[in-house]
C-alpha positions as CSV (number, residue, x, y, z in Angstrom):
1,X,-0.1,-0.2,0.0
2,X,3.1,2.3,0.8
3,X,4.2,1.4,-3.1
4,X,0.8,2.1,-4.2
5,X,0.6,5.5,-2.6
6,X,4.0,6.6,-3.6
7,X,3.1,6.4,-7.3
8,X,0.0,8.1,-7.3
9,X,1.6,10.7,-5.5
10,X,3.8,11.4,-8.3
11,X,1.5,10.8,-10.9
12,X,-0.6,13.3,-9.1
13,X,2.3,15.9,-8.7
14,X,2.8,15.5,-12.8
15,X,-0.7,16.0,-13.4
16,X,-0.8,19.2,-11.7
17,X,1.9,20.2,-13.5
18,X,4.2,21.1,-10.2
19,X,7.3,18.9,-11.7
20,X,8.6,15.9,-13.3
21,X,10.0,12.3,-12.0
22,X,13.7,12.6,-12.1
23,X,14.0,8.6,-12.4
24,X,11.8,5.4,-12.3
25,X,13.0,3.9,-9.0
26,X,11.8,4.9,-6.1
27,X,15.0,5.5,-4.3
28,X,15.6,8.7,-2.1
29,X,14.9,12.1,-4.6
30,X,12.6,10.3,-6.8
31,X,11.4,13.4,-8.5
32,X,11.6,17.2,-8.4
33,X,8.5,19.3,-7.4
34,X,7.6,22.5,-6.9
35,X,6.0,22.3,-3.5
36,X,7.2,24.6,-0.1
37,X,8.1,21.3,2.4
38,X,6.4,23.3,5.5
39,X,3.4,24.4,3.5
40,X,2.5,21.5,2.2
41,X,0.5,18.8,4.0
42,X,0.1,14.5,3.3
43,X,-3.4,13.5,4.3
44,X,-4.3,9.6,3.1
45,X,-6.8,7.3,4.7
46,X,-6.2,3.7,4.7
47,X,-8.5,1.0,6.5
48,X,-5.7,-1.9,6.7
49,X,-2.4,-0.1,6.7
50,X,0.4,-2.6,5.6
51,X,-1.8,-5.4,7.5
52,X,-1.5,-7.9,4.1
53,X,2.2,-7.6,4.2
54,X,2.2,-8.4,8.0
55,X,-0.1,-11.6,7.2
56,X,2.7,-12.7,4.5
57,X,5.4,-11.9,7.1
58,X,3.6,-14.0,9.5
59,X,4.1,-17.2,7.4
60,X,7.6,-16.3,6.8
61,X,7.8,-16.3,10.6
62,X,5.9,-19.8,11.4
63,X,8.0,-21.5,9.0
64,X,11.5,-20.0,9.0
65,X,11.6,-18.3,12.4
66,X,12.5,-14.3,13.3
67,X,15.4,-14.2,11.2
68,X,13.3,-14.6,8.0
69,X,11.1,-11.1,9.0
70,X,11.6,-8.4,6.5
71,X,13.3,-5.9,8.5
72,X,11.1,-3.1,7.9
73,X,8.1,-4.6,8.8
74,X,7.5,-2.7,11.9
75,X,7.5,0.8,9.7
76,X,6.0,-0.7,7.0
77,X,2.8,-2.4,8.6
78,X,1.1,0.9,10.3
79,X,-1.3,2.6,8.4
80,X,0.9,6.0,8.6
81,X,3.8,4.4,7.0
82,X,2.7,5.7,3.7
83,X,1.7,9.1,4.3
84,X,4.8,8.9,6.2
85,X,7.2,7.6,3.0
86,X,5.5,10.5,0.6
87,X,6.8,12.9,3.4
88,X,10.2,11.3,3.6
89,X,10.8,11.1,0.0
90,X,9.7,14.6,-1.1
91,X,10.8,16.5,1.7
92,X,7.1,17.5,2.7
93,X,7.7,19.0,6.7
94,X,3.8,19.9,6.7
95,X,0.7,18.4,8.4
96,X,0.9,14.7,8.1
97,X,-1.8,11.8,8.8
98,X,-3.7,8.8,7.7
99,X,-6.7,7.8,9.0
100,X,-7.8,4.7,9.0
101,X,-11.9,5.1,9.4
102,X,-12.9,1.8,7.1
103,X,-14.1,2.6,4.0
104,X,-14.6,6.3,4.0
105,X,-10.8,7.0,4.8
106,X,-10.3,8.4,1.8
107,X,-12.9,10.5,1.3
108,X,-12.1,11.8,4.9
109,X,-8.9,12.6,3.7
110,X,-9.9,14.8,0.8
111,X,-12.2,16.5,3.4
112,X,-9.7,17.2,6.1
113,X,-6.8,18.2,3.2
114,X,-9.3,20.5,1.6
115,X,-10.2,21.8,5.1
116,X,-6.1,22.2,5.8
117,X,-6.1,24.7,2.4
118,X,-9.5,26.6,3.1
119,X,-8.1,27.6,6.5
120,X,-4.8,28.8,5.2
121,X,-2.6,26.3,7.4
122,X,-0.8,25.0,4.1
123,X,-1.0,26.4,0.1
124,X,-1.0,22.5,-0.7
125,X,-2.2,19.3,0.1
126,X,-1.9,16.1,-1.4
127,X,-5.2,14.0,-0.5
128,X,-6.6,10.5,-1.2
129,X,-6.5,6.9,0.3
130,X,-4.3,3.7,-0.4
131,X,-4.8,0.2,0.6
132,X,-3.6,-3.0,-0.7
133,X,-5.5,-5.7,1.1
134,X,-5.4,-8.7,-1.5
135,X,-4.8,-11.9,1.3
136,X,-6.4,-14.7,2.8
137,X,-6.9,-13.6,5.7
138,X,-7.9,-10.2,4.9
139,X,-10.6,-11.9,2.5
140,X,-11.7,-14.2,4.8
141,X,-12.6,-11.9,7.7
142,X,-14.6,-10.6,5.7
143,X,-16.1,-13.3,4.4
144,X,-16.6,-14.1,7.8
145,X,-19.2,-10.9,7.9
146,X,-20.6,-12.1,4.7
147,X,-19.7,-8.7,3.2
148,X,-17.9,-10.1,0.1
149,X,-19.7,-11.6,-3.2
150,X,-19.6,-15.7,-3.6
151,X,-20.1,-15.2,-7.0
152,X,-17.2,-17.1,-8.1
153,X,-18.7,-18.8,-11.4
154,X,-19.1,-15.2,-13.0
155,X,-16.5,-12.9,-11.3
156,X,-16.7,-10.1,-13.9
157,X,-20.1,-9.5,-12.8
158,X,-20.4,-10.3,-8.8
159,X,-20.1,-6.8,-8.1
160,X,-24.1,-5.5,-9.0
161,X,-25.1,-2.3,-6.6
162,X,-28.4,-1.7,-6.2
163,X,-29.1,-4.8,-8.2
164,X,-31.9,-7.5,-6.7
165,X,-29.3,-10.1,-7.0
166,X,-26.5,-8.1,-5.3
167,X,-24.8,-10.5,-2.8
168,X,-21.6,-8.5,-1.4
169,X,-18.6,-6.8,-3.1
170,X,-15.5,-7.6,-4.6
171,X,-12.6,-6.6,-3.3
172,X,-9.7,-4.1,-4.7
173,X,-6.5,-2.5,-4.1
174,X,-5.1,0.2,-5.3
175,X,-4.1,4.0,-4.6
176,X,-5.8,7.8,-5.6
177,X,-4.0,11.1,-4.8
178,X,-5.5,14.2,-5.1
179,X,-3.6,17.6,-5.2
180,X,-5.5,20.3,-3.4
181,X,-4.4,24.0,-3.5
182,X,-6.7,27.4,-3.7
183,X,-8.6,27.7,-6.2
184,X,-6.8,31.2,-7.1
185,X,-3.4,30.0,-6.8
186,X,-3.9,27.1,-8.9
187,X,-5.6,29.7,-11.7
188,X,-2.8,31.9,-11.1
189,X,0.0,28.8,-12.2
190,X,-2.1,28.0,-15.2
191,X,-3.3,24.4,-13.5
192,X,-5.6,22.2,-15.2
193,X,-8.6,22.6,-12.5
194,X,-10.7,19.7,-12.5
195,X,-13.5,20.7,-9.8
196,X,-13.8,22.2,-6.7
197,X,-13.9,21.4,-3.2
198,X,-17.0,23.4,-2.2
199,X,-18.5,20.9,1.2
200,X,-17.4,18.0,3.5
201,X,-19.5,16.5,5.7
202,X,-19.0,13.5,8.1
203,X,-20.3,11.9,11.3
204,X,-20.9,9.0,13.2
205,X,-24.0,6.6,13.4
206,X,-23.7,5.9,16.6
207,X,-25.5,2.2,16.1
208,X,-23.4,-0.7,15.4
209,X,-20.1,-1.8,14.2
210,X,-20.4,-3.2,10.9
211,X,-24.6,-2.5,9.9
212,X,-25.7,1.0,8.8
213,X,-27.9,2.9,11.0
214,X,-31.8,1.3,9.6
215,X,-33.1,4.8,9.2
216,X,-30.3,6.3,8.0
217,X,-30.4,9.6,9.8
218,X,-26.9,10.3,10.3
219,X,-26.0,9.6,6.8
220,X,-28.5,12.4,6.0
221,X,-27.0,14.9,8.1
222,X,-23.5,14.3,6.7
223,X,-25.1,14.9,3.2
224,X,-26.7,18.2,4.4
225,X,-23.7,19.5,6.5
226,X,-21.4,18.9,3.0
227,X,-24.2,20.8,0.9
228,X,-24.3,23.6,3.7
229,X,-21.0,24.0,4.0
230,X,-20.6,24.4,0.1
231,X,-23.6,26.8,0.3
232,X,-25.9,24.9,-2.1
233,X,-29.3,23.7,-2.1
234,X,-30.5,20.5,-2.6
235,X,-32.4,21.2,-6.0
236,X,-29.0,22.4,-7.6
237,X,-27.4,18.9,-7.0
238,X,-26.5,17.0,-10.5
239,X,-25.3,13.8,-9.9
240,X,-23.8,11.1,-7.2
241,X,-21.0,8.8,-6.9
242,X,-22.6,6.6,-4.4
243,X,-21.0,4.5,-1.8
244,X,-22.9,1.3,-3.6
245,X,-21.0,-1.8,-1.9
246,X,-23.2,-4.3,-3.7
247,X,-24.7,-5.2,-0.1
248,X,-27.7,-6.2,1.0
249,X,-28.5,-3.5,3.6
250,X,-26.2,-0.9,2.3
251,X,-27.2,-0.4,-1.2
252,X,-31.2,-0.1,0.0
253,X,-30.3,1.8,3.0
254,X,-28.5,4.1,1.1
255,X,-30.5,4.5,-1.5
256,X,-33.5,5.7,0.9
257,X,-30.8,8.2,2.4
258,X,-30.5,10.0,-0.6
259,X,-34.3,9.9,-1.4
260,X,-34.3,11.7,2.2
261,X,-31.6,13.8,2.1
262,X,-32.2,15.2,-1.9
263,X,-36.2,15.4,-1.6
264,X,-38.2,16.3,-4.4
265,X,-34.5,16.6,-6.2
266,X,-34.2,12.9,-6.3
267,X,-35.6,11.7,-9.3
268,X,-33.8,14.2,-11.3
269,X,-30.4,13.0,-9.7
270,X,-28.2,10.9,-12.0
271,X,-26.9,7.9,-9.5
272,X,-23.5,5.5,-10.1
273,X,-21.8,3.4,-8.4
274,X,-18.4,2.6,-9.7
275,X,-16.9,-0.4,-7.7
276,X,-17.6,-2.8,-10.5
277,X,-14.9,-1.5,-11.9
278,X,-12.5,-1.1,-9.4
279,X,-13.4,-3.0,-6.8
280,X,-14.1,-2.0,-3.2
281,X,-10.3,-1.2,-2.5
282,X,-11.5,-0.2,0.9
283,X,-9.9,3.1,2.9
284,X,-9.0,4.0,-1.3
285,X,-12.2,3.8,-2.9
286,X,-13.8,7.4,-1.4
287,X,-10.6,8.7,-2.6
288,X,-11.1,7.2,-6.4
289,X,-14.9,7.7,-6.5
290,X,-14.1,11.3,-6.2
291,X,-11.4,11.7,-8.6
292,X,-14.3,9.9,-10.9
293,X,-16.6,12.4,-10.0
294,X,-13.8,15.1,-10.9
295,X,-13.6,13.4,-14.6
296,X,-17.4,13.3,-14.5
297,X,-17.5,17.3,-14.2
298,X,-15.0,17.9,-16.5
299,X,-15.9,15.5,-19.4
300,X,-19.7,15.7,-18.9
301,X,-20.2,11.9,-18.7
302,X,-21.3,9.8,-15.9
303,X,-19.9,6.2,-16.0
304,X,-22.5,3.2,-15.5
305,X,-23.4,1.0,-12.9
306,X,-22.4,-2.1,-14.6
307,X,-24.3,-5.2,-13.6
308,X,-27.4,-3.4,-13.0
309,X,-30.0,-5.3,-14.4
310,X,-32.8,-5.6,-11.8
311,X,-32.9,-2.7,-9.1
312,X,-33.6,-4.5,-5.9
313,X,-36.4,-4.0,-3.2
314,X,-36.3,-0.2,-2.1
315,X,-33.9,0.4,-4.9
316,X,-35.7,3.1,-6.9
317,X,-33.7,6.1,-8.1
318,X,-32.3,6.8,-11.0
319,X,-29.6,4.8,-11.6
320,X,-27.1,5.2,-14.5
321,X,-26.9,1.6,-16.3
322,X,-25.1,2.7,-19.6
323,X,-22.6,5.1,-19.8
324,X,-24.4,8.8,-20.1
325,X,-23.6,12.5,-21.2
326,X,-25.0,14.5,-18.8
327,X,-23.8,18.1,-17.4
328,X,-22.4,18.0,-14.0
329,X,-22.4,21.0,-12.0
330,X,-22.5,19.9,-8.7
331,X,-22.4,16.7,-7.6
332,X,-21.8,14.4,-4.1
333,X,-19.3,11.8,-3.2
334,X,-20.5,9.6,-0.3
335,X,-19.0,6.9,1.6
336,X,-19.9,4.8,4.2
337,X,-17.9,2.5,6.7
338,X,-17.4,0.2,9.5
339,X,-18.3,1.6,12.9
340,X,-21.1,3.8,11.2
341,X,-18.8,6.8,10.0
342,X,-20.5,8.6,7.2
343,X,-18.7,11.4,5.0
344,X,-19.5,13.1,1.8
345,X,-17.6,15.3,-0.3
346,X,-20.0,18.2,-2.5
347,X,-17.9,19.0,-5.9
């Protein structure tokens, strides 16, 4: 997950026009980037951190003893390893944090990064998420919760958000990092601006560690908080990139949450779930989905919810089932995670 985060950061900085990489390796001095070290923040989210690497190392330990362990194990397993490695490689000495708030982690990191820029604490924030949980015990843990699809006969159609036959998510891995800065600063240096982070809302269901609150009240409140910070009424929302985990409870309750939060506007808002494309990369998913929303705003195109053939009970929104050309001025990106975490970005 550290390597994925480093690679995503380099790509993001290059795309932002803040420098070019020096070499193809990941040795110190891996790029020259136009950043003020003390005025740059790194904010990441990771649900699992380096736990998959630790799982593999445990196997080595049991088979061959302590001398077989990777000497970097202690410094690569904790969730903050990725954001700290970014700081070390780039010499960034500003605020640095990694939250581990499950599936909402990447969304929360972007929201916190935007807050640091908005409050003038930093000029630039590198914000996003990274997770690499593809390992047997990680799989087993989520399978024990019955959160993962068992559609092994058709894996390419296993992730089916909002579909009548959905039976869980497909785990993924990856990283996504966004470069956040003040609009005037970005404009002045001629940066390619994808979108404005206008609002952010987060709270907790205070209900259950693995199930969403049945009435969705706090998720509704998080959406309203993001819109309130943005100073935007619900009737201006065009599109929602939903959490859409393809689990029975989440998709049904999220549909009800959106209908309650958006009110009369609901049926005019396109809704998509993109996890069938990239899998559920846990703490990285929210960052990936926020980036996809940015592309929808720029390109005027909303990706489909793949494998959605027949909406399930209570799933009654305007789901995008094939790619749709659409002008998107205001969009929401929702993330809901274990422990009752709700996080919403308004872009």
